[in-house]
Phi, psi and omega in degrees: 000133179282131179301140181292136177086352181271152184291116182297335180296331180295319184277349177265356182277176180276356178239115177290144181289155171256161181233129184232148166260126181256118182285135179247139190283326182207168186293325179298316179294325177298316179299319180292321178300315180291318184300318185253005184050059188217136174243139179231145179238148188291163187275046176226186185295326179294319177294320178294325178298311179299318180297323180287329187275326183268129184240164173302136184100339176286169179241147178221158165229150177276145179239118177206136178060037180059029177228145177266134185239114169061166176235130182229154168252139179283123180273308174200174181217158176201155175254127189251132176288146176053042184292343180296342180257006186243150178287168007259346188266144173280152175305147186246125179252127179272132184295319185295313184265337184077003181278146180248134180234152172244190191235077180278335185267115191231143175245129176262130195240157170240118183287135182253314181221155178247124175196164172216103189233140176292140183283000175283352176298148182301331181296340180256018185299328180298316179295312184295312187283319189261342185238304184298322181291340179266315187258341182068184183281359180285341181287150180284329185203160181224130178271131176257177179262172182289338175295319176296320177298319176299319182295313184288341178290351177256355185273153174062220183230153175293136180265121182247002182269197178228144177286157177290137180285134179272122178279120183239139171288170177303139181213165178244152177251168178211165175249118181296144178247145180240128185230158177268356179282159176280348180278094182240161179213075181302145001268007187279320178233120188233157179292139178282120182240164182300324182295330177292316177298317179300318180296318181291318179295316180299315180295322179296317184282349177286345175280127187303319183295322180289322179293319178298319179298320179297312181296322178297317179293322178294322179294318179297316180297316181295319180296317178296321180295317179296318180297317179295316182296318182290336182269359178288000000 
């Protein structure tokens, strides 16, 4: 069954959508995210990881104060140069490390449903049991399953309005680079981590043609192995 209010073209494509909970750092940022239907990730490896993993066509909800906020579909995304000088979010300083981050990695969203629900609800059990208990609230995002997406597609009300347009001065975009060298320059050049590789591999295998090719190659490898073993 197709979730109500979700774009049918997404479910008819060769790539099934993913569903993510995006953690928001404070209430002011949450208000800005909702106001402009915009998600932003910090200028470090965690922000780049979330940006690499979430693609256009995926669905997200905001997570703040142990509550899930609204359902959105990702329309497109971009990484913005010199984002520390651009709206809507102010740079964020973490008390523990003293480091300050801005929000260059951005997702532009289309709101699908309006709701504000506690994640202790049974419908969010996948997130609570499999993700939050492992990663805690320090993670930038959490991937849920399609059953959770089906559940939230019944919550709240269908959103028929439009988000407020964010007025932006002229800006340039960039593509983040990942290197194995210690010479990094976040957010433009970042350390290559296992989570980045996992995100790229997962996205690659979500394409039906690539997944079929993998299984075909595995079958050929397994068949050759059996033939060699049987002929010993």
